[in-house]
Every structure is written in structure tokens, then in C-alpha cells.
C-alpha positions in Angstrom: 50.6 107.0 67.0 49.4 103.3 66.3 51.8 100.7 67.4 53.2 99.2 64.3 52.5 95.4 63.6 55.7 93.5 62.5 55.4 89.9 61.0 58.4 88.0 62.0 59.1 84.6 59.9 60.3 82.8 62.4 58.7 81.3 65.9 58.6 83.9 68.7 59.0 83.3 72.5 58.4 85.6 75.2 61.3 86.8 77.3 63.6 86.8 74.1 65.4 89.5 72.0 65.4 89.0 68.7 66.9 90.8 65.6 64.1 91.7 63.2 63.9 90.8 59.3 65.9 93.3 56.8 62.9 94.6 55.2 60.8 95.2 58.9 64.6 96.7 60.4 64.3 98.7 57.1 60.5 100.2 57.5 61.4 100.5 61.4 64.4 102.5 61.8 64.4 104.3 58.3 60.3 104.5 57.3 59.4 105.2 60.6 62.2 106.4 62.6 61.4 104.5 65.6 64.2 104.2 68.5 64.8 102.5 71.8 62.6 102.2 74.6 59.6 102.2 71.7 56.9 99.9 71.8 55.5 97.9 68.8 53.9 94.3 67.8 54.9 91.3 66.2 53.5 88.3 64.9 54.9 85.0 63.6 51.8 83.5 62.2 50.9 81.3 65.4 47.9 83.3 65.5 49.6 85.1 68.9 50.3 88.9 68.7 53.6 89.7 71.2 54.0 93.2 72.6 57.5 94.1 72.0 60.1 96.9 72.8 63.3 98.0 71.0 66.2 97.7 72.6 69.0 98.4 69.7 69.5 100.1 66.4 71.7 100.8 63.8 71.7 102.0 60.2 70.8 98.2 59.2 69.1 96.3 62.1 66.7 96.4 64.9 66.7 94.5 67.8 63.8 94.0 70.1 63.2 92.7 73.4 59.8 90.3 73.5 57.4 90.9 76.7 54.5 89.2 76.4 52.4 87.1 74.0 48.2 87.3 73.6 46.2 84.7 71.6 44.4 86.9 69.1 42.1 85.3 66.6 40.9 87.3 63.7 40.2 84.6 61.2 36.9 83.8 59.8 35.2 80.6 60.5 35.3 80.2 56.5 38.0 78.7 54.7 38.8 80.3 51.5 40.6 79.4 49.0 40.9 81.8 46.2 41.8 80.5 42.0 42.3 83.7 40.2 43.9 83.8 36.5 46.2 85.6 36.6 45.5 89.8 35.6 47.6 92.3 33.7 49.7 94.6 35.6 48.9 95.7 39.1 45.4 93.8 39.5 46.8 90.7 40.4 48.5 92.6 43.4 45.5 94.4 44.3 43.5 91.3 43.9 46.0 89.6 46.6 45.8 92.8 48.9 42.1 93.2 49.3 41.5 89.3 49.4 43.9 88.8 52.5 42.0 91.8 53.8 38.8 90.1 53.2 39.8 87.3 55.0 40.7 84.3 52.0 42.9 81.5 53.8 44.8 80.4 50.8 45.4 82.3 47.0 46.5 79.8 44.2 47.3 82.5 41.0 46.3 80.5 37.6 46.7 80.0 33.7 44.4 79.8 31.3 43.3 79.5 27.8 42.8 83.1 27.7 45.7 84.3 30.2 46.9 87.5 29.3 50.4 87.8 31.5 53.0 85.5 29.8 56.4 85.3 31.8 58.7 82.7 32.2 59.9 80.5 35.3 62.5 82.7 36.2 59.8 85.8 36.4 56.8 83.8 37.5 59.3 83.1 40.8 59.6 86.9 41.4 56.1 87.8 40.7 55.4 84.9 43.5 58.0 86.3 46.1 56.5 89.8 45.7 52.9 88.8 45.9 53.9 86.8 49.5 55.2 90.4 50.5 52.0 92.0 49.7 50.1 89.0 51.5 52.2 89.7 54.5 51.7 93.5 54.5 47.9 93.1 54.1 48.2 90.6 57.3 50.3 93.6 59.1 47.4 96.3 58.6 44.0 94.3 58.8 45.0 92.5 62.1 45.4 89.0 61.0 47.9 86.8 62.6 47.8 84.4 60.3 49.5 84.3 56.5 47.5 83.0 54.0 49.5 80.2 51.4 50.2 81.8 48.1 50.7 79.2 46.2 53.0 78.4 43.3 51.3 79.4 40.0 49.5 76.5 38.3 46.8 75.6 35.7 43.2 76.3 35.4 42.5 72.4 35.0 45.3 71.2 37.5 43.4 73.4 40.4 40.2 72.2 39.4 40.7 68.7 39.3 42.3 69.1 43.6 39.7 67.9 45.6 39.6 69.0 49.8 36.3 68.6 50.5 35.5 72.2 49.5 32.2 73.8 47.7 33.7 74.4 44.3 32.5 77.8 42.8 32.8 79.6 39.3 31.3 82.7 38.6 29.3 82.6 35.6 26.7 85.2 33.9 24.3 83.0 32.7 24.2 81.1 35.9 20.9 79.7 37.7 22.1 80.1 41.3 23.5 83.0 43.5 25.6 82.9 46.6 22.4 83.6 48.4 20.7 80.2 47.4 23.5 78.0 48.1 22.3 75.7 51.1 23.7 76.7 54.7 26.3 75.2 56.4 29.4 75.7 54.2 32.9 75.7 55.8 35.4 75.6 52.9 35.0 77.1 49.6 37.3 77.2 46.4 36.4 80.3 44.5 37.1 80.1 40.5 37.8 83.8 39.3 38.6 83.7 35.4 40.7 85.9 33.1 40.3 89.6 32.1 38.7 88.2 29.0 36.6 84.9 30.9 36.9 81.5 30.5 36.5 79.9 26.9 33.4 77.7 26.8 35.5 74.7 27.2 37.0 76.0 30.3 34.0 76.2 31.7 31.9 72.4 30.6 35.5 71.6 32.5 35.0 73.2 35.7 31.3 70.9 35.3 33.7 68.0 35.0 35.3 68.7 38.4 31.4 69.4 40.5 31.6 73.0 39.9 28.8 75.3 40.6 28.1 78.2 38.4 26.9 81.3 40.8 25.7 84.4 39.5 26.4 88.0 41.4 24.0 90.2 39.1 23.1 91.4 36.6 26.5 93.4 35.3 29.6 92.4 34.2 32.5 93.2 36.3 36.0 93.2 35.9 38.2 90.5 36.8 39.2 92.3 40.1 36.1 93.6 41.0 34.6 90.0 40.5 36.9 88.6 42.9 36.4 91.3 45.5 32.8 90.9 45.2 32.3 87.2 45.8 34.3 86.7 48.5 32.3 89.4 50.2 29.4 88.5 49.7 30.6 84.5 50.9 31.5 86.1 53.8 28.8 87.5 54.7 26.4 84.8 53.9 28.8 81.9 55.5 31.5 83.9 57.2 32.6 87.0 59.5 31.2 89.9 58.1 27.9 91.5 58.9 
């Protein structure tokens, strides 16, 4: 049986005993039905893995002893920030999950002119918490020991106007450049993925004002969730750690 990996939101240290979070305890105790003496691994976002063993279980709690810690860096050399205009239904969840698996460091959900998602502030906050849980689960599954940041929803132009020294990229079906033609080296990328209906002409013009480079993925028009994952993969092959 594969040793389960569990995220713990507080800093861990060896030689201590802790109670797992409610969600983690439910997963370990009720779903996996693990018991006293069984092994698991914890991570706290510090890029370390902590070997642990279960010392106490009840209907609602699981207590573990932290045995030792090992640095375990599975992060890409490419720092990738995805700006994704929100998509409907489970598409946004799928995009977040797979983006985390592919090594994205930051994800910002965006609102644009043709965004098909209309939610009030309360429901947006619930969505944000749900997306953070999806990111944690993806890290538990794929072996990452640093959590990507899931930022609050913001407007497209506000995000485009931010300047952190990244190469800014916008996918466009009539662009002249591809990812393979971008000059080396690149260490930081801001990748903009538009909504299901695409960005408006005015929005595309706005991205140029903020020094975005239009790039082309290929001759076919992809769905928004396919576009994001294809572009991230291509960038990780070109500048990151996918071979």
C-alpha cells in the first residue's frame, strides 16, 4: 500500500506529536481506515517531507508522532503564474487541479468581459476555499511539498497591470510567435488564458498595452481548459523540468 501523503497547515518539527486537521483525520480514519502504528507522510509547505506514525485514533481525531524530516524539492525551475478567466462548472476545478500537478506556482482567477461565471462575493469566497482544497489534494497526489498560491478573484486589467518581472504571455490564434520561438532563458512567466468565448478585441489590445506577447499553440482552436494545460506543459518542456 502506498504511504498516504497529508498536508498539515502548521509548521511541523520532529520529535513532536500532533493532531491532524479535521479533513485529514476523516480521510485517514474513515476513508482509509488506518489505525495505530501505521505510517504516513506529512508536509507543511516548507519543501520538507515528515515521516510519521499514527499513535491515537478515534471517531473524529487522529494523532501522529513526527519521526524525521527530509528536504524533498519537486519544484520546477520555472516560476509560472496562471491568470485564468473563470470557466463554468467543473472546468475551473479541473484546470486548477491539473495546473498544480504540472508545477504552476500561482493561480489567479480572473473576471473578463465574456466570463460566463456570475457569482456574488459570498459564493466567490466559497469557491476560493474550494479551489484551495483542490490545490492541496493535487499536491498530496503528485508529490509537491510547496503549496501553490490560489489568489482571490480579480479583474483582468488589474491582473495584467501587475508587474513582477515576468515574461507576460497571451495565447492568440493569429499570433506570429510560438513558445518554441521565445528566447532563452526564461525564469518567470505570467500566462493569460481567456474565457470560453475568448477575449474581446478591446481586451486583447489592453494586454498589448501591458507588454503581453501574443503566442500561438498550433493550428487548432482548443477549449479553455485544454488551452491552459497544453500551454503550461509546453512552457515546462521549454523552460522548466518536463523532458
